[in-house]
C-alpha positions as CSV (number, residue, x, y, z in Angstrom):
1,X,19.7,155.5,-32.6
2,X,22.6,153.2,-33.3
3,X,23.9,153.0,-36.8
4,X,26.3,150.3,-38.2
5,X,28.6,152.0,-40.8
6,X,30.3,149.4,-43.1
7,X,32.9,151.4,-45.0
8,X,36.6,150.5,-45.8
9,X,37.7,153.8,-46.9
10,X,39.3,155.5,-44.0
11,X,38.7,159.1,-45.0
12,X,35.1,158.5,-46.1
13,X,34.4,156.4,-43.0
14,X,35.8,159.1,-40.7
15,X,33.8,161.9,-42.4
16,X,30.5,160.0,-42.2
17,X,31.0,158.8,-38.7
18,X,31.8,162.4,-37.5
19,X,28.7,163.8,-39.3
20,X,26.5,161.2,-37.8
21,X,27.9,161.7,-34.3
22,X,27.4,165.5,-34.7
23,X,23.7,164.7,-35.7
24,X,23.1,162.7,-32.4
25,X,23.6,159.1,-33.8
26,X,25.6,156.5,-32.1
27,X,27.8,154.9,-34.7
28,X,29.7,151.6,-34.8
29,X,32.1,151.5,-37.7
30,X,33.5,148.4,-39.3
31,X,35.6,148.1,-42.4
32,X,35.0,144.6,-43.9
33,X,32.1,142.4,-44.7
34,X,33.0,139.6,-42.3
35,X,33.2,141.9,-39.3
36,X,30.0,143.6,-40.3
37,X,28.1,140.2,-40.3
38,X,29.6,139.4,-36.9
39,X,28.5,142.7,-35.5
40,X,25.0,142.3,-36.9
41,X,24.8,138.9,-35.2
42,X,25.8,140.3,-31.8
43,X,24.5,143.9,-31.7
44,X,21.2,145.7,-32.2
45,X,21.0,148.4,-34.9
46,X,18.4,150.8,-36.1
47,X,19.9,151.1,-39.6
48,X,23.0,150.0,-41.7
49,X,24.9,152.1,-44.1
50,X,26.7,149.6,-46.3
51,X,29.4,150.1,-49.0
52,X,29.6,147.5,-51.7
53,X,33.4,147.3,-52.4
54,X,34.4,145.6,-49.2
55,X,37.2,143.2,-48.3
56,X,36.3,139.8,-46.9
57,X,32.8,139.7,-48.1
58,X,31.5,142.4,-50.5
59,X,28.5,144.5,-49.7
60,X,26.0,142.4,-51.8
61,X,27.1,139.2,-49.9
62,X,26.6,141.0,-46.6
63,X,23.2,142.3,-47.7
64,X,22.2,138.7,-48.9
65,X,23.2,137.1,-45.6
66,X,21.5,139.9,-43.6
67,X,18.2,139.6,-45.2
68,X,18.0,135.9,-44.3
69,X,17.4,136.8,-40.7
70,X,16.8,140.6,-40.3
71,X,14.6,143.3,-41.7
72,X,16.3,146.4,-40.3
73,X,16.8,149.3,-42.9
74,X,19.8,149.2,-45.1
75,X,21.1,152.1,-47.2
76,X,23.8,151.2,-49.8
77,X,26.4,153.8,-50.1
78,X,28.8,153.2,-53.0
79,X,30.7,154.6,-56.0
80,X,29.1,152.1,-58.3
81,X,26.6,154.1,-60.3
82,X,25.6,151.6,-63.0
83,X,21.9,151.0,-63.1
84,X,22.6,147.2,-62.9
85,X,24.4,147.6,-59.6
86,X,21.4,149.6,-58.1
87,X,18.9,147.1,-59.4
88,X,20.8,144.2,-57.8
89,X,21.2,146.0,-54.5
90,X,17.5,146.8,-54.4
91,X,16.4,143.3,-55.4
92,X,18.7,141.9,-52.5
93,X,16.8,144.0,-50.0
94,X,18.3,147.4,-49.7
95,X,15.9,150.1,-48.8
96,X,17.8,152.9,-50.5
97,X,20.9,153.7,-52.6
98,X,23.3,156.6,-52.5
99,X,26.1,157.1,-55.0
100,X,29.3,158.7,-53.8
101,X,30.0,161.5,-53.5
102,X,26.7,162.6,-51.7
103,X,25.6,165.4,-49.4
104,X,25.5,164.6,-45.8
105,X,22.2,166.5,-45.6
106,X,20.8,164.1,-48.2
107,X,22.2,161.1,-46.3
108,X,20.4,162.4,-43.1
109,X,17.1,162.9,-45.0
110,X,17.3,159.4,-46.6
111,X,18.0,157.9,-43.2
112,X,15.1,159.5,-41.5
113,X,12.8,158.4,-44.3
114,X,13.8,154.7,-44.2
115,X,13.7,154.6,-40.4
116,X,10.1,156.1,-40.5
117,X,9.1,153.6,-43.1
118,X,10.5,150.7,-41.0
119,X,8.5,151.8,-38.0
120,X,5.3,152.3,-40.1
121,X,5.4,156.1,-39.5
122,X,4.0,158.0,-42.5
123,X,4.7,161.6,-41.5
124,X,8.2,163.1,-40.7
125,X,7.0,164.3,-37.3
126,X,7.1,161.8,-34.5
127,X,4.2,162.3,-32.1
128,X,2.3,160.9,-29.3
129,X,-0.5,162.1,-27.0
130,X,1.8,164.7,-25.4
131,X,4.8,165.5,-27.6
132,X,5.7,166.2,-31.2
133,X,9.5,165.5,-32.2
134,X,10.8,166.9,-35.4
135,X,13.9,164.8,-36.5
136,X,14.9,167.4,-39.1
137,X,15.3,170.3,-36.5
138,X,15.9,168.1,-33.4
139,X,13.3,170.1,-31.6
140,X,10.4,168.8,-29.4
141,X,7.1,170.6,-28.8
142,X,4.4,170.4,-26.2
143,X,1.3,172.5,-25.9
144,X,2.6,174.7,-28.7
145,X,5.9,175.4,-27.1
146,X,9.1,174.2,-28.7
147,X,12.2,173.2,-26.8
148,X,15.7,172.6,-28.3
149,X,17.5,169.3,-27.3
150,X,21.0,168.4,-26.6
151,X,22.4,165.5,-28.8
152,X,21.9,162.9,-26.0
153,X,18.5,164.3,-25.2
154,X,17.3,164.1,-28.8
155,X,18.8,160.5,-29.3
156,X,17.1,159.2,-26.2
157,X,13.7,160.8,-26.9
158,X,13.8,159.7,-30.5
159,X,14.3,156.1,-29.4
160,X,11.3,156.3,-27.2
161,X,9.1,158.2,-29.7
162,X,9.7,155.7,-32.5
163,X,8.1,153.0,-30.4
164,X,5.6,154.8,-28.0
165,X,4.2,152.4,-25.4
166,X,7.3,150.2,-25.4
167,X,9.4,150.0,-22.3
168,X,13.1,150.5,-22.7
169,X,15.6,149.2,-20.1
170,X,18.7,151.1,-19.2
171,X,20.7,148.7,-21.3
172,X,18.3,149.2,-24.3
173,X,18.7,153.0,-24.1
174,X,22.5,152.9,-23.6
175,X,22.8,150.6,-26.7
176,X,20.6,152.9,-28.7
177,X,22.5,156.2,-28.0
178,X,26.1,155.2,-27.3
179,X,28.5,153.7,-29.8
180,X,31.6,151.5,-29.2
181,X,34.3,152.8,-27.0
182,X,32.2,155.7,-25.6
183,X,32.2,155.8,-21.9
184,X,28.8,155.6,-20.2
185,X,28.4,156.9,-16.6
186,X,26.4,154.7,-14.3
187,X,23.7,157.3,-14.0
188,X,23.9,158.7,-17.5
189,X,20.3,157.5,-18.7
190,X,18.7,158.9,-15.5
191,X,20.5,162.2,-15.9
192,X,19.3,162.6,-19.5
193,X,15.7,161.8,-18.6
194,X,15.8,164.1,-15.7
195,X,16.7,166.9,-18.1
196,X,14.0,166.0,-20.6
197,X,11.4,165.9,-17.8
198,X,12.7,169.3,-16.5
199,X,11.9,170.7,-20.0
200,X,8.8,168.7,-20.9
201,X,7.1,167.7,-17.7
202,X,7.5,164.7,-15.5
203,X,4.6,162.9,-17.3
204,X,6.5,163.1,-20.6
205,X,8.6,160.1,-19.9
206,X,7.1,157.4,-17.6
207,X,9.2,155.2,-15.3
208,X,8.0,151.7,-15.0
209,X,9.5,150.5,-11.7
210,X,12.1,147.7,-12.2
211,X,11.7,147.7,-15.9
212,X,12.7,151.0,-17.6
213,X,11.1,154.0,-19.3
214,X,8.5,154.7,-22.0
215,X,6.4,157.5,-23.5
216,X,2.7,157.1,-23.9
217,X,1.1,156.2,-27.2
């Protein structure tokens, strides 16, 4: 799952990006509002983490422009803790609001929750006719047996499980699990899918010839 992090503070941005990378998220990090809007217009994201005190355009301006065209989840992360600021951010379309400093574990939990809501998933466990994926533990189970996943395996399977029945091309999957400036081997997606099928069975992920891959509903 690819995240856009919009944060101008170098130390905070580095800490959040590293924590998200460690949790199997692909992260693109920008440091001003104008670059954020440009990136949102040219890239696909699953979620935006948006600071308010940004150069160029502030976070509320970015949120206002974003909501004219896109409905992807936005969590505001800011040091502004006044009730008026929270109300304004939520009224402009933010899905959640976190005041700095915050726990990374809480950020992860809130991210999981807003992504679930955005995909119409009521329960924390992602499931289809064969598999159950727990985003909190990054384990997948089939027929009562649980399997731990590597970071890339989890990221790819989560992408598929959030939209069962949807075919994802190689480009779709690369964009979902790799951030900017990350090298992607030509057979990286096939290698990850092979590893997942070895654990979960060949029927766990279907190959649609000439189109891509999917999991069943």
